[in-house]
N, C-alpha and C positions, 0 to 999 in steps of 0.2 A: 478496602477494595477486595472484592470476592476473588477466590481462586477457582479456576475451572480445570477439572481433571478430564482429559480427553483420552479415552481408551478405545483402541480398535481391536476387534477380535473376530474370529470366524466360528460359525456354528454350522454343523452339518445339516442339510435340509431336513433330515428325518428327526432332528433334535430341536428344530425351531419352535414347534408347538410346546415342547417341554420348557424351553427357555422363556417363552412368553408367559406360560402358566406360572413359572417360578418367580417372575419379575415382581408382581405385587407384594409377595411375601418378603422378598429381599428389601424392597423400598420401605416397607413397614418396619423391618428390623433396623434399617438405617435411621429412620425417624426416632425410634425408641432408644437406640443404643449409641448413636454417633453425635457427639457435640458438634455444632456448627454445620450440620448437613442442611442445605437449602433446597436443592431440587436435583432431579436427574432427567435427562432427555435422551431417548434411544433413537438412533437414525440408521435406517437400512441403506447401505451404499452399494450393495451387490447381492447376488443370489444367496451367498453364504457369509457376507461380510457386514459387520455392524460397528457403528461408532457410538460410544456412550459419553455424553457430556454430563458431568456431575459437578455441581457447584457447592463450594464450601465458603463459610464466612471469612476464613483466614488461613494462612499457611499452617498454623499450629493445629487447627482442626483437621486439615488434610493429612498431616503427619501422624496424628493420633489414630485416624481411621486406617491408614496403611499399616500401622503397627498391630492393629487388632486383627486384620485379615478376615478369615471366615470364622469368627468366633461364635456366630449364631447359626443354628441349623438352616434357617431360611436363606442366609447368605451363601452357605456352602451348597445348598441345593441349586441356586442360580449358577454359581461358579462351575458346578459339575456338568452343566450343559454346554460349556464353552469348549470348543475343540482346540483352538490355537489362539494365543495372545499375539497379536501382530505388533502393537506398539502401545506405549503409555506415556503421555506428556502432560504437563501442567502449564497453565497460563493465567494471566490476570485479566479479569473481565473489565471492558470499557463500554459504557453506555453512551450511544450517540444522542439519545433522547432521554433526558432525566426522568420524564414521566413514564417512559416505556410505551410500547405499542399495546393495542387492545389485545387481551389475552386470547391466543389461538393455540390449541394443542393438536398435534397429530396423534391419534389413538388407534392402536391395532385391535381389531375384534377377532382376528384369526391369524393364521401363520402365513398365508399367501401375501405377496406384496400388495395386491389390490384389496385385501381385506382390512382396510383402514378408513379413517374419516378425519375431518377437521372439526374439532369442537370449539365453537366460539362462545365466549361468556361475556355478558354485559357487566358494567360496573355494579358493585353491590354484593350482598351476601345471598340473595335468593330467598326462597326457592323460585327458580325461573321456569316458566313454561318452555317447552322445547318444540322447535320446528325441525323436522328431518327433511333434508333436501336430497333429491335423487335426480342426477343429471341424465341427459339423453345422449343420442349419438347412435341410433339404430342398434343398441345393445352391443356395440363393437368397441374394441380397445383402441380404435382410432381417436376417440374423444374421451375426456375425463372430467372430473368434478370442477375444474376451473371455469367451466361454462356458467356456473351459477353463483360464483363468488359475489357478484354484485347484489344478488338477492340476499345472500348471507349478511353482507354488510348492512343492508337496509333493515333486515329483521333484528339484528343485534341492536341497531339504533333505536328500535322500538322497545327494547328491554327484554327480548327473548334470547334464550340459549339456542344455538343453531348447531346441528350435527349434519355436516355436509359429507355424505358418504361416497365411498368408492366401492366397487364390487367386481367380481370376475366377469369378463365380457368375451364375446366372440373374438377369436384371434389370439387368445392366451389360454393357458392350461386351466381347465375347470370351468370355462365360460359356457353359457348355454344352459340346457336342461340337465340336471336340476340346479347346477351350481350357482347360476346367477340368482335364482329365486331363494335358494338357501342363504346366500350372502345377504340379500336385502332383508330377509327375515331376521338373520343374526344381528345385522347392524341396527335394526329397529329395537330388537330385544336388548341390545347392549346399552340402550339409554338407561335401563335399570342398573344403577350402580356405577355409571360412568363418572359421576362427580357429585359430591354432597350437595352442591348448590342447584342441582337439576331436579325438577319435579316430573318424575316418570308417569304421573297420573294425568298430566296435561301435555299430550303429544299430538301434533298434527303433522302429517306426512305430505310433502309437496313435491311433485315431479314434473319434468318437462319432456315431452316427446316420448321416447322409449321409457324414460324415467317416469312419465305420467302414467304409463301402463303399470310400472312396478309399484309406484306410490298408491295407485288405486287398488291394485291387487293386494297390497299390504293392508288396506282398510277392510278387505274381505277375508283376511286370514282366519278370523274366528269362526267363519262359516264354511271353511274348506272341509272336505272329507278328512277324517282323523289321520289317514295314512298319506295324505298329500304333502308334497314338499311345502314347508312353511306353516303347516297347521299347528294348532295349539300354541298361540302366541303367549309369550311372557309379558310383553308390553302391548296393550291395546290402544291404538290411537283414538282420539275423540273426534277425528275428522280427517279428511284428505282433500287435496286440491290437485287436479290434473290440468296442466297447461299444454295444450296441443298434443294430448296423449294419444297413443296408438291403442285405443280401448276396445277395438274389435279385431282380434288377431285372425279370425277366420276370413274376414274381408281383406285384411292385409295379405294373407296368404294367397287368396284368389287373385289379387291385383299385383302380386309379386313386388310388394312394397320393398324398397331398398335395393332392388336389382341394379339401380344406377351406380351403386358403389363398385360394380364390376367393370364399369367404363371409366378409365382414367381421364378421358376427355370430357366427361359429363360436367355441365355447369352446376356448381353448388347452389343451394338455396340462398336467397338474399339474406345477408347478415350472418351467414354460417361462419363459425370460427375455423381457423386453420386446424388440421389434425394435430392432436397433442403427441401422437406417436405414429408418424408417417411410415415407420419401418414395418408396421403390421399390415399396411395396405395390400401387398400382394397376397398374403394369406387370407385376408377378408375377401378380396376380389374373387379369389378362386372358389369361394364357397357360396356367394350370394346371387349367382346368376338366376336362380329361380325364386329369388326373394329372401328376405332376411328372417321372416317368421319361421320358415321351415328349418332354418339353421339354428335359430334360438331353441326350437322345440324338437329338433332332430327328426323332422318329418312333416309332411303336409297335414292339413286339417282332415283329409280323408284317411290318411295312414295312421295317425296317432290322435284320434279324436278325443281320447281321454285326457291327453295333456292340454289340448286347447280348452277343454271344459274346466280344467283346474287353473289355467293361466290367463285366459282371455276374460277381462272384466265384463264384457257384454254377455258372457256365458255363465257367470258365477251367480250363486244365490244372493239375495239382497244383503247388502252390508248392514251392519248394526249401528253404523254411525253416518252422519251426513257427509256428502261428497259434493264439492263444487267442481264443475267441469267448464273450463274456459277454452275456447278455440277461436282463432282468427278466421274471419270470413275469406281472407285472401291467402290462406296457408297453402303454399305450393308444394310443401314437403309431405304433410300428412293431411288427408282430406278431413274437413270438419264432419263429414258423415260418420266417421268412426266414433267421434265423441257423441254425436246425436244418437247413434244406434245404441250406445251404452245407456245414455240417459233415458231413452224411450223404453228400453228393455227393463231397466231397473225400476223406473217409475211405475211401469205396469205391474211389477211385483210388490209394490208398496214401499220401495226404498225412498229415503230422503235425498234426492239428487236435484241439484240446480244446474241447468245448462245455460251458458251464455255464449252466443256467437258474436264476437266483437267485429264491427265493420272496419274495413281498411286496415286490417291487422294481419301480418305475416307470421310465419312459423317462429322466427326468433324475436319478433316484437314482444311476444308475451313474457320473455324473461328480461326485458329492459326495465330496470327499476323505475324509470320515469314514464312508462307507458300507462294508458288508461286500463289495459287488461291487468297489469300487475296491481294497480290501485284497487281494482275490484277484488283481487285475491287477498290483498293485504287487509282491506276492510273486513272481509269475511273471516280471516284468521283472527283479527283483533276481537271480533264479536264472540268467536268460539272460545278464545283464551282469556276473556275478561274475567 
């Protein structure tokens, strides 16, 4: 019966990045030096408070490790970032399911609470092609990555690794320009080295709504100006899928897309999820009266045209990889014309873009794993990752 060591500690905000950077070295030292070490899971429970679950094969292994302390420099480097030890307890692990759940890990790619993602791995040893999922929600912290968990489950069932990412959004520190874009770029680049079973050479990025804009933008990173946020990618996707994406930010700015978030009595789109963090609604509502695009980019298309040219997929140079654009004909949240404008502009420049407008399909139908629109996307993904 395994022993679980549960340690709660505090790390000053200015030391979080150092702590996360020291973590891999500490874990490597544990694997090399500590008999009976099984695994460790780090959980952020507050702005400065962390909980570490460390599993050992038995009590003797746990006792031996405690006696060694910081006997390796890598372990000492990690301990040196901790400000206060709050508590340390041990317990016995009990498994409700003998087979265990499908492996899913929360992995941080940065120091901010939103710079994380869930890594889903299918059974087997790999190497597994990877689908990066980017959720929508008008780029605001009202909504999170739980929107696309159904797609993650479906893709894992096909034998793919899935990296369902979070990123800093409007309504929290660092969201908007350039933080949101830098985070998506960093999250995609994190695929390289995230797990030995993952094939970083076979990556497709899939996004919905605002996430469709970000996923499509990620497919264009290799053709961005060298100084632009997100340029010079470490990981280059081999394709991208936009599901009801906001692919024309200039048109979105003109139409004041997302200004409905300023009205607490506005009817949500059909099938829209409940906000994951309703507490940020007042902060978001106060900013979006003139539309969310100019909040995302800190200005209108007329005022900061250079940012729109670097962020709006319809304005970007042709992507070097194929892009599938799917939009519901009955989408009441994001007009299909935004996706059509992107496809027309990119096709005119010689890009490999396929646009499909699906009849009798709404904004959230496209992320229903049982929908015809998702089956189109899934078939296209399987062709590219074969």
